[in-house]
C-alpha angles and dihedrals in degrees: 000000000000092000089049090058093042094050093036092233116201126223113258091216093099094262094093090211117164119246103235134159090256088052090052091046092049094045092048096052091041089057087048090052092050091051090077108123092006132113088290104096099170103058093176092057089049092046090052089048092051090048091053091044092053092047095053097043094045096044117113090240128029112239111260091228117022096201093053089049090051094045089054097046114101097218094050089047092052091049092054096044094062 
C-alpha cells in the first residue's frame, strides 16, 4: 500500500480515483458500516479490527514485526483479555 500512496496509483475500475490514505480510511469504514446485519455478529470487534488495519496501512512506516506491534497495541490487548 505504501507504494500505492507514494506513486499516487489510480483505481482500475474506470473511475481513475487516486488511492490515498483518506480513500483507504473511507473505504474501510464504509465496509464496516455495510456489515450491519451480516455475518459479523460482533460489530465492536470488527470495528476495532478495522481501526487497527487502517492505522497500520496508513502509517508512514510499516511495523517491522506486525505481531509485536499488535501485542503492544492497547486495543488488540483489550480484545484478547476478555
